[in-house]
C-alpha positions in Angstrom: -8.5 -8.1 22.2 -6.1 -10.6 23.7 -3.8 -13.1 21.9 -1.5 -15.6 23.6 2.1 -15.4 22.6 2.0 -19.1 21.8 -0.6 -18.4 19.2 1.3 -15.5 17.4 3.2 -17.8 15.1 0.0 -19.4 13.9 -1.6 -16.1 13.4 1.3 -14.7 11.3 1.5 -17.9 9.3 -2.2 -17.6 8.5 -1.6 -14.1 7.1 0.8 -15.5 4.6 -2.1 -16.8 2.6 -3.0 -13.3 1.7 -0.1 -11.0 2.6 3.6 -10.9 2.6 4.5 -10.4 6.3 7.6 -8.5 7.3 9.1 -8.8 10.8 12.1 -7.2 12.6 15.0 -9.6 12.5 18.7 -9.3 13.5 21.3 -10.3 11.0 25.1 -10.3 11.2 25.9 -6.8 12.5 22.6 -5.1 11.9 18.8 -5.5 12.1 16.0 -4.8 9.6 12.6 -5.9 8.5 12.6 -9.1 6.5 10.0 -11.4 5.0 8.5 -14.0 7.3 9.0 -17.6 6.2 6.2 -20.1 7.0 6.9 -21.8 10.3 9.8 -19.6 11.2 8.1 -18.0 14.2 8.7 -14.6 15.7 11.7 -14.1 18.0 12.6 -10.4 17.9 14.1 -8.9 21.0 14.9 -5.2 21.1 13.5 -1.8 20.3 14.0 -0.3 16.8 15.8 -2.1 14.1 18.9 -0.4 12.8 17.4 0.1 9.4 14.0 1.7 9.5 11.0 0.0 7.8 10.5 3.0 5.5 12.4 1.2 2.7 9.4 -1.2 2.4 7.3 1.6 1.2 10.0 3.9 -0.1 12.7 1.5 -1.4 16.4 2.4 -1.3 16.4 1.8 -5.1 13.5 1.1 -7.5 12.7 1.2 -11.2 9.9 3.6 -11.9 9.5 2.9 -15.5 11.2 1.3 -18.5 10.9 2.1 -22.2 11.8 0.6 -25.6 12.0 2.4 -28.9 10.1 0.7 -31.6 9.6 1.4 -35.3 6.0 2.5 -34.5 6.8 4.6 -31.4 7.8 4.2 -27.8 6.7 1.3 -25.6 6.5 2.5 -22.0 6.0 0.3 -19.0 5.5 1.5 -15.4 6.7 -0.7 -12.6 4.2 -0.8 -9.7 4.7 -2.9 -6.6 1.2 -4.0 -5.7 2.1 -6.6 -3.1 -0.2 -6.7 -0.1 1.9 -6.7 3.1 1.8 -6.6 6.8 4.5 -4.9 8.9 4.5 -6.6 12.2 6.2 -5.3 15.3 6.7 -1.8 14.1 7.4 0.7 16.9 5.2 3.8 17.3 8.0 6.2 16.3 8.4 4.4 12.9 4.7 4.4 12.3 4.6 8.1 13.0 7.5 8.4 10.4 5.2 7.0 7.7 2.7 9.7 8.6 5.3 12.3 7.7 6.2 10.5 4.5 2.5 10.5 3.7 2.6 14.3 3.8 5.3 14.4 1.1 4.3 11.6 -1.2 0.4 11.6 -1.0 -0.3 15.3 -1.0 -3.3 16.3 -3.1 -1.4 18.4 -5.7 1.6 16.0 -6.2 1.0 12.3 -5.6 3.7 9.7 -5.8 1.7 6.7 -7.0 4.5 4.3 -6.3 4.6 5.1 -2.6 0.8 5.5 -2.4 0.1 2.1 -3.9 2.4 0.4 -1.3 0.9 2.5 1.5 -2.6 1.6 0.6 -1.7 -2.1 0.5 0.1 -2.2 3.8 -1.2 -2.9 7.3 0.9 -1.7 10.2 0.9 -3.7 13.4 2.6 -1.8 16.1 4.4 -3.0 19.3 4.4 -0.6 22.3 7.7 0.2 23.8 8.0 -0.9 27.5 11.6 0.1 28.1 12.7 3.2 26.1 16.4 3.8 26.0 18.4 6.9 26.8 18.5 7.8 23.1 14.7 7.8 22.7 13.1 11.3 22.7 9.8 10.7 21.0 7.9 12.5 23.7 9.8 15.7 22.8 8.2 15.5 19.3 4.6 14.8 20.3 4.9 11.0 20.3 5.2 8.4 23.0 6.1 4.7 23.6 2.4 3.8 23.3 1.5 6.3 20.5 -1.0 5.1 18.0 -0.6 7.6 15.1 -0.4 5.8 11.7 -1.0 2.3 13.2 -3.8 -0.1 12.3 -3.3 -2.2 15.4 -1.2 -1.7 18.6 0.0 -4.7 20.5 1.1 -4.4 24.2 3.3 -7.2 25.8 1.6 -8.4 28.9 4.0 -11.3 29.6 2.4 -14.5 28.2 0.0 -12.6 26.0 -0.5 -9.4 24.0 -3.3 -6.9 24.5 -4.4 -5.7 21.0 -5.9 -2.3 20.4 -7.9 -2.0 17.1 -7.2 1.5 15.6 -8.3 1.4 12.0 -10.6 -0.6 9.6 -7.6 -2.3 8.1 -6.5 -3.6 11.5 -10.1 -4.7 12.4 -10.4 -6.6 9.1 -7.0 -8.3 9.7 -8.1 -10.0 13.0 -11.8 -10.3 12.4 -13.0 -13.9 12.8 -9.6 -15.2 13.7 -9.9 -17.6 16.7 -6.5 -16.6 18.2 -8.1 -13.4 19.5 -10.4 -13.2 22.4 -12.0 -10.2 24.1 -9.8 -8.4 26.7 -11.0 -7.7 30.2 -10.8 -4.6 32.4 -7.8 -6.1 34.2 -6.0 -6.4 30.9 -6.5 -2.7 30.1 -5.6 -1.7 33.6 -2.3 -3.6 33.1 -1.8 -1.7 29.8 -2.3 1.6 31.5 0.2 0.8 34.2 2.7 -0.3 31.6 2.3 2.9 29.6 2.8 4.9 32.8 5.9 2.9 33.5 7.3 3.4 30.0 6.7 7.2 30.1 8.5 7.3 33.5 11.6 5.8 31.8 11.7 8.5 29.2 14.4 11.2 29.3 13.0 14.6 30.3 11.1 16.3 27.5 13.3 18.6 25.4 11.6 22.0 25.1 11.6 22.8 21.4 8.9 25.5 21.6 11.4 28.2 20.7 13.3 26.3 18.1 11.4 27.4 15.0 11.8 31.0 15.9 15.5 30.6 16.4 15.9 28.9 13.1 13.9 31.7 11.4 16.5 34.2 12.7 19.9 32.5 12.8 20.6 31.3 9.3 23.9 33.2 9.3 24.6 32.8 13.0 28.0 31.7 14.2 26.4 28.8 16.0 26.6 26.8 12.8 30.4 27.1 12.9 30.3 25.1 16.1 27.6 22.5 15.8 28.7 21.0 12.5 32.3 20.5 13.4 32.1 16.8 14.3 30.0 15.8 11.2 32.0 13.9 8.6 29.2 13.8 6.0 28.7 10.1 6.0 24.9 10.4 5.7 24.2 7.6 8.2 21.8 9.9 10.0 19.7 10.5 6.9 19.8 6.9 5.5 18.7 5.5 8.9 16.1 8.2 9.5 12.4 7.1 9.2 11.4 10.5 7.8 14.2 11.5 5.4 12.9 11.2 1.9 15.4 12.9 -0.6 16.0 10.9 -3.7 17.8 11.1 -7.1 16.5 10.0 -10.5 18.9 8.4 -12.9 18.5 6.9 -16.4 20.1 3.7 -17.5 20.2 3.5 -21.3 21.4 0.7 -23.5 20.7 0.9 -27.2 17.0 1.4 -27.8 15.8 0.7 -24.3 16.3 2.2 -20.9 15.1 2.6 -17.3 14.3 5.4 -14.9 15.6 4.5 -11.5 15.0 6.2 -8.2 17.5 5.9 -5.4 17.9 7.5 -2.0 20.0 10.6 -1.8 21.2 12.8 1.1 21.7 16.5 1.7 24.9 15.5 3.5 26.6 14.6 0.2 28.6 17.3 -1.7 27.1 16.3 -5.0 23.5 16.7 -3.7 23.4 20.4 -4.8 26.3 20.5 -7.3 25.2 22.5 -10.4 26.1 21.6 -13.9 28.1 24.8 -14.0 30.3 23.5 -11.2 28.9 25.9 -8.7 27.8 24.4 -5.4 25.6 26.6 -3.1 26.5 24.3 -0.2 30.2 24.0 -0.6 31.2 22.8 2.9 29.9 20.6 5.6 28.6 23.6 7.5 26.1 24.5 4.8 25.0 20.8 4.4 24.6 20.2 8.1 22.6 23.4 8.4 20.3 22.3 5.6 19.5 19.0 7.4 18.6 20.8 10.6 16.7 23.5 8.7 14.7 21.0 6.6 13.6 19.0 9.6 12.9 21.7 12.1 12.1 24.8 10.0 11.1 24.1 6.4 9.0 21.0 7.2 7.2 23.0 9.9 6.4 25.8 7.4 5.1 23.3 4.9 3.3 20.8 7.1 3.0 22.2 10.6 5.2 19.5 12.3 8.9 18.9 12.8 10.2 16.1 10.5 11.6 14.1 13.4 10.1 11.3 15.5 12.7 11.0 18.2 13.7 7.4 17.4 17.3 8.1 18.3 18.9 6.2 15.3 20.9 9.2 14.3 22.4 9.3 17.8 23.0 5.6 18.2 24.6 5.0 14.8 26.6 8.3 14.3 30.3 7.3 14.0 31.4 10.5 15.7 28.8 10.5 18.5 27.0 13.7 17.3 23.8 14.0 19.3 21.0 16.0 17.5 19.5 16.8 20.9 22.7 18.7 21.9 22.7 20.5 18.6 19.1 21.7 19.1 19.8 22.8 22.6 22.8 24.9 21.4 20.7 26.4 18.6 17.8 27.3 21.0 20.3 28.8 23.5 22.3 30.6 20.8 25.5 29.1 22.1 28.2 29.5 19.5 31.3 28.6 21.4 
């Protein structure tokens, strides 16, 4: 399908009758996905937002349930977010990130109904990347600037219009019968293919990770870890800005006869993450914590799910305050360089 750029605002405003629409938007000093206000239009310029859209399905903090003690027992109330929403302008790497969160939160044996409810009620409209940056390495992880995994629709910028690929029933239902969309012609799809080839040509060379899992299986006590962790200051920016990191903590806020169970993001980069009640910490220094992050993404997740828990979005490279590049770390591990 084809939609003119001049008609996008009308289309998005029309969705607001049924959905909450979230779009990428730049604020003072950072960018994130925010609710669309009627008539505000769509003016995003750039690739990924600094804050990934994962917090719309897996919030930074949320109340799971509340309770109240009564004379006749306990009154328990669960807190489900059943808002129907559309995420517009999501990049392919972030959509792929949701596929990895799906593996964790919607697995058959343990299902997180809070995440699953939001996921079922969300439509993902992707925007292909025409100009990947030097920090993008999605092609090294099986993705690409025009990748469709996890998306319901993929939009491609053709200048004054967008070409729209329908990828899933939710996407088809979203645009069905809307007059802003007209059929695309062969010339349009030829233009899409040329743009995809151009975007792939701008990507950095693919990082060969074929031997990474084997190296991680063997080098848990290798001296390479003494080297690669040195720059890390444990700020956790990499994990909080990562579209696939999903560690969380549960806390209980109690006042009198009532209380809440609250879930908040946590990070393996923090010293308290593995601190035992006895005072013992099995990851006492930054070295062990940094190793855990790498092991989780590139060894343990592979063992559990068959894929590496990284989409190559580059956020951890761009926003690391000490310029620690995960690609360099992986190269050193594969090569066994320890000095």
